[in-house]
Each structure stands twice: as C-alpha cells, then as structure tokens.
C-alpha positions as CSV (number, residue, x, y, z in Angstrom):
1,X,205.2,170.8,131.5
2,X,203.3,168.1,133.6
3,X,200.8,166.0,131.9
4,X,197.2,166.9,132.7
5,X,194.3,164.5,132.0
6,X,191.8,165.9,129.4
7,X,188.9,165.3,131.8
8,X,190.5,167.3,134.5
9,X,191.4,170.1,132.1
10,X,187.9,170.3,130.8
11,X,186.4,170.2,134.3
12,X,188.9,172.9,135.5
13,X,188.0,175.2,132.6
14,X,184.3,174.8,133.1
15,X,184.6,175.3,136.9
16,X,186.6,178.5,136.3
17,X,184.0,179.7,133.8
18,X,181.0,179.2,136.1
19,X,183.0,180.7,139.0
20,X,183.4,183.9,137.0
21,X,179.8,183.7,135.8
22,X,178.6,183.4,139.4
23,X,180.6,186.5,140.5
24,X,179.1,188.5,137.6
25,X,175.7,187.2,138.5
26,X,176.1,188.2,142.2
27,X,177.3,191.7,141.2
28,X,174.2,192.1,139.0
29,X,171.9,190.8,141.7
30,X,173.4,193.1,144.3
31,X,173.1,196.1,142.0
32,X,169.5,195.3,141.2
33,X,168.6,195.0,144.9
34,X,170.4,198.3,145.6
35,X,168.2,200.0,143.0
36,X,165.0,198.5,144.4
37,X,163.5,200.6,147.2
38,X,163.9,198.9,150.6
39,X,160.8,198.6,152.7
40,X,160.0,201.1,155.4
41,X,160.5,200.1,158.9
42,X,157.6,198.3,160.5
43,X,155.7,200.7,162.7
44,X,153.9,197.9,164.5
45,X,156.7,197.4,166.9
46,X,156.9,201.1,167.7
47,X,153.2,201.2,168.4
48,X,153.7,198.4,170.9
49,X,156.4,200.4,172.6
50,X,154.1,203.3,172.9
51,X,151.5,201.2,174.6
52,X,153.9,200.2,177.3
53,X,152.7,203.0,179.5
54,X,149.2,201.7,179.5
55,X,150.3,198.1,180.2
56,X,152.6,199.4,183.0
57,X,149.7,201.1,184.8
58,X,147.7,197.9,184.6
59,X,150.7,195.9,185.9
60,X,151.1,198.3,188.8
61,X,147.5,197.8,189.8
62,X,147.8,194.1,189.8
63,X,151.1,194.2,191.7
64,X,149.6,196.5,194.3
65,X,146.6,194.3,194.7
66,X,148.8,191.3,195.4
67,X,151.5,193.0,197.5
68,X,150.9,194.5,200.9
69,X,154.5,194.6,202.2
70,X,155.1,198.2,201.2
71,X,153.1,201.4,201.1
72,X,151.5,202.3,197.8
73,X,153.8,205.2,197.1
74,X,157.0,203.2,197.8
75,X,155.8,200.2,195.8
76,X,154.8,202.4,192.8
77,X,158.1,204.2,192.8
78,X,160.1,201.0,192.9
79,X,158.0,199.4,190.1
80,X,158.3,202.6,188.0
81,X,162.1,202.4,188.3
82,X,162.2,198.8,187.2
83,X,159.8,199.3,184.3
84,X,161.7,202.4,183.1
85,X,164.9,200.3,183.0
86,X,163.0,197.6,181.0
87,X,161.7,200.2,178.6
88,X,165.2,201.5,177.9
89,X,166.4,198.0,177.3
90,X,163.5,197.3,174.9
91,X,164.1,200.6,173.0
92,X,167.8,199.8,172.7
93,X,167.1,196.3,171.4
94,X,164.5,197.7,168.9
95,X,166.9,200.4,167.6
96,X,169.8,197.9,167.3
97,X,167.5,195.6,165.3
98,X,166.8,198.4,162.9
99,X,170.5,199.3,162.7
100,X,171.4,195.7,161.8
101,X,169.6,195.9,158.5
102,X,172.4,196.5,156.0
103,X,171.1,198.1,152.8
104,X,174.6,198.8,151.4
105,X,175.9,197.2,148.2
106,X,177.8,194.5,150.2
107,X,174.7,193.9,152.3
108,X,172.7,193.1,149.1
109,X,175.7,191.1,147.8
110,X,175.4,188.9,150.9
111,X,171.7,188.4,150.3
112,X,172.3,187.4,146.7
113,X,175.0,185.1,147.7
114,X,172.8,183.5,150.4
115,X,170.0,182.9,147.9
116,X,171.9,181.2,145.1
117,X,174.1,179.1,147.4
118,X,171.1,178.3,149.6
119,X,173.0,178.9,152.8
120,X,170.4,181.5,153.9
121,X,168.3,182.4,155.7
122,X,166.8,185.5,154.2
123,X,164.9,188.1,156.1
124,X,161.7,188.9,154.2
125,X,161.3,192.1,156.1
126,X,164.4,193.5,154.4
127,X,162.8,193.2,151.0
128,X,160.1,195.3,149.4
129,X,157.4,193.8,147.2
130,X,159.4,194.4,144.0
131,X,162.5,193.0,145.8
132,X,160.6,189.8,146.7
133,X,159.5,189.4,143.1
134,X,163.0,189.9,141.8
135,X,164.5,187.4,144.4
136,X,162.0,184.8,143.2
137,X,163.2,185.0,139.6
138,X,166.8,185.6,140.7
139,X,166.9,182.4,142.8
140,X,165.3,180.3,140.0
141,X,168.2,181.1,137.8
142,X,170.9,181.5,140.4
143,X,170.5,178.2,142.3
144,X,170.9,176.0,139.1
145,X,173.9,178.1,138.2
146,X,175.5,177.4,141.5
147,X,174.7,173.7,141.2
148,X,176.4,173.6,137.8
149,X,179.5,175.1,139.4
150,X,179.4,172.5,142.1
151,X,179.0,169.6,139.6
152,X,182.1,170.6,137.7
153,X,184.0,171.0,140.9
154,X,183.0,167.5,141.8
155,X,184.3,166.2,138.4
156,X,187.6,168.1,138.8
157,X,188.1,166.8,142.4
158,X,187.3,163.3,141.3
159,X,190.1,163.4,138.7
160,X,192.6,165.0,141.1
161,X,192.2,163.6,144.6
162,X,191.4,160.4,146.4
163,X,188.7,160.0,149.0
164,X,191.2,160.5,151.9
165,X,192.7,163.6,150.4
166,X,189.2,165.0,149.8
167,X,188.3,164.6,153.5
168,X,191.6,166.1,154.6
169,X,191.1,169.1,152.2
170,X,187.6,169.7,153.4
171,X,188.4,169.6,157.1
172,X,191.5,171.8,156.5
173,X,189.4,174.4,154.6
174,X,186.8,174.4,157.3
175,X,189.6,175.1,159.8
176,X,190.9,178.0,157.7
177,X,187.3,179.3,157.3
178,X,186.9,179.1,161.1
179,X,190.0,181.2,161.6
180,X,188.8,183.8,159.0
181,X,185.3,183.7,160.6
182,X,186.8,184.4,164.1
183,X,188.8,187.3,162.7
184,X,185.8,188.8,160.9
185,X,183.6,188.4,164.1
186,X,186.5,189.9,166.2
187,X,185.8,187.1,168.6
188,X,187.3,187.3,172.1
189,X,189.2,184.5,173.9
190,X,186.0,183.6,175.7
191,X,184.4,182.5,172.5
192,X,185.0,178.8,171.9
193,X,186.7,178.1,168.6
194,X,184.4,175.1,168.0
195,X,181.5,177.6,167.6
196,X,183.3,179.3,164.7
197,X,184.2,175.8,163.2
198,X,180.6,174.6,163.5
199,X,179.3,177.9,162.0
200,X,181.6,177.5,158.9
201,X,180.5,173.9,158.6
202,X,176.9,175.0,158.6
203,X,177.6,177.4,155.7
204,X,179.7,175.0,153.7
205,X,177.1,172.3,154.0
206,X,174.3,174.7,153.0
207,X,172.5,173.8,156.2
208,X,172.5,177.5,157.0
209,X,172.7,179.5,160.1
210,X,170.2,181.9,161.6
211,X,172.6,184.8,161.7
212,X,175.5,184.1,159.3
213,X,178.4,186.5,159.0
214,X,180.0,186.3,155.6
215,X,181.9,189.5,154.8
216,X,184.6,190.4,152.3
217,X,185.4,189.1,148.9
218,X,188.0,186.6,150.3
219,X,185.4,185.0,152.6
220,X,183.0,184.7,149.6
221,X,185.6,183.0,147.5
222,X,186.5,180.8,150.5
223,X,182.8,179.9,150.9
224,X,182.5,178.9,147.2
225,X,185.5,176.7,147.5
226,X,184.1,175.2,150.7
227,X,180.7,174.5,149.1
228,X,182.5,172.6,146.3
229,X,184.6,170.5,148.6
230,X,181.7,169.8,150.9
231,X,179.7,168.7,147.9
232,X,182.4,166.3,146.8
233,X,182.6,165.0,150.4
234,X,178.9,164.3,150.5
235,X,179.2,162.4,147.2
236,X,182.1,160.3,148.5
237,X,180.1,159.5,151.7
238,X,177.0,158.7,149.6
239,X,179.0,156.2,147.5
240,X,180.4,154.6,150.6
241,X,176.9,154.2,152.1
242,X,175.7,152.6,148.9
243,X,178.6,150.1,149.1
244,X,178.1,149.3,152.7
245,X,174.3,148.8,152.4
246,X,174.4,146.9,149.1
247,X,173.9,143.5,150.8
248,X,171.0,144.8,152.9
249,X,169.4,146.3,149.8
250,X,169.6,142.9,148.0
251,X,168.0,141.2,151.0
252,X,165.3,143.8,151.1
253,X,164.6,143.4,147.3
254,X,164.4,139.6,147.8
255,X,161.9,139.8,150.6
256,X,159.9,142.5,148.8
257,X,159.8,140.2,145.7
258,X,158.6,137.3,147.8
259,X,155.9,139.4,149.4
260,X,154.8,140.7,146.1
261,X,154.5,137.1,144.6
262,X,152.7,136.0,147.8
263,X,150.2,138.8,147.4
264,X,149.7,138.0,143.7
265,X,149.2,134.3,144.3
266,X,146.7,134.8,147.2
267,X,144.7,137.4,145.5
268,X,140.9,136.8,146.0
269,X,139.1,135.1,143.1
270,X,136.5,137.9,143.1
271,X,139.2,140.3,142.0
272,X,140.1,137.9,139.2
273,X,136.5,137.7,138.0
274,X,136.2,141.4,138.0
275,X,139.3,141.7,135.9
276,X,138.1,139.0,133.5
277,X,134.7,140.7,133.1
278,X,136.4,144.0,132.4
279,X,138.6,142.3,129.7
280,X,135.4,140.7,128.2
281,X,133.7,144.1,128.1
282,X,136.7,145.7,126.3
283,X,136.6,142.9,123.7
284,X,132.9,143.4,123.1
285,X,133.5,147.1,122.6
286,X,135.9,146.3,119.9
C-alpha cells in the first residue's frame, strides 16, 4: 500500500465529506424551491403586445405623412404586412421566453447550484416572494459551505501536485468541460470550440455567464472539480504575484515611510500647540 501523507489524507477526507454535504444541501434546496409556488407570468409584457395595434396605427399615420411615393391604400397594405410579420416574431420570442423558464426539480437544482457556487446569474422573475426569502437564507449558508469545500480542495492539491501540474490539470479539465458543454448544447460545426471553452472557464472561475447551461449530474460534479482546481490555480498565481512584486512593495513601503516622517517633522506648530493644550486640559481634569 503506498504511503500517504497525513495532511493529504485529512484534506481528502474533509473534501469528500463536504462534497457529499454539498450534494445533500443542493437536493434539499431544489426540493424546497419545488415546493414554493413559482411566480405568475408577468402580464405587463402581454399588455404591451396588445397595445401594438394602437402603435401601429400611429406609425402608419406618420409614415404616410412622410411618404408620397405610393398611394395610401398600397402603402397601408405594405406596412400592415410588415407589422404583422413583426408582431408574429415578437409573440414568438415572448412565448419562447416563457417556455425557457424551467420549474422542474433539475431546474431548481441548477438555481441552487448557481447560488452556492456564485456562478450565477439568477433570474429574480423566476422566484416568488417566499422563494426570494428562502434563497437569501439558503445562500448565506450555502456559499460558506462551498468555500469550505474549496479550501480543503486547495490543501489536498497543495500536498499532491506542483504548480506546473496544477496548471496542466486545470486546463485539461476545462478542455474536458468544453467537450461536455458542446455535447450538452448540441452545438453544430459552425459553433467555434473556443466559445465552449471560454464558457466553461467563466463557470469554473465563478465569473459567471449570462445564460449558463449546466445540465446533468456529471456536469455538476465536473463543475465542482473545476471550481476547486481553478481556486488552487488562483492561489498559485497569487503567490507568484506576491513573489514577483516583493521588491516593488519594499520600495513602496520605504517611500511611504519617508513621506510619513517628512509629514510628521513638517507638521505646523499650531497643531502641536493644540495637541499640548488638549493634553493639559486632560491633566487638569484628572
């Protein structure tokens, strides 16, 4: 049996424990969001669609006043055809927006995962008032839980890999994630692979994407592993930046100390007198 360092074994056990705990926490969060009543669809957008007829009539009047190339009937017929095509496109986009709201268990699982890993964003329109209150408390507990998992992953990776291996592992995992992302998205050959690669990087680095597509238990596990490796990578880069800028920091501290001493030595005497008077008044009080 190969020898394992005690630090690595402890970090591995704690990482595995918090990994299981996060999965349980995500299931509980998705179940709670499923029980909470989702908000009704906003009727404001539908009211705007119903007012298109009025706006169309106004637009036709303006267009007729500015255009004299055609007769009134011909111009009105042509404008009606174009506006009807526009209305159909608008209605299609509005209906597709409503259909994109996933209120299934896995849809709520994705929202819970986005919250505690901070890869977001989260659409507030998909949550009811009770849902927003629940997400507030859920995030306050879930984000520190995810940070604990990442911290133990960092300790485990520090005992196991060197800086070069960490970089290679991170880029390799992003590549694998990009392949999985492309399969999940069912991307065509016209879609550049760099887009999938960059999208996975945005999720692993917790920068977030406007419309992320994280689906399936395998992709969630892959994202958790990517978050841990990316966190270790950031720490390695942070340490390297501190080493490279140590000399400049010392020079800055030296100049700052000189400026502070110069300001103290050239302080106006009036300020000294005020401080002396304040000290004398304190002594008199005693």
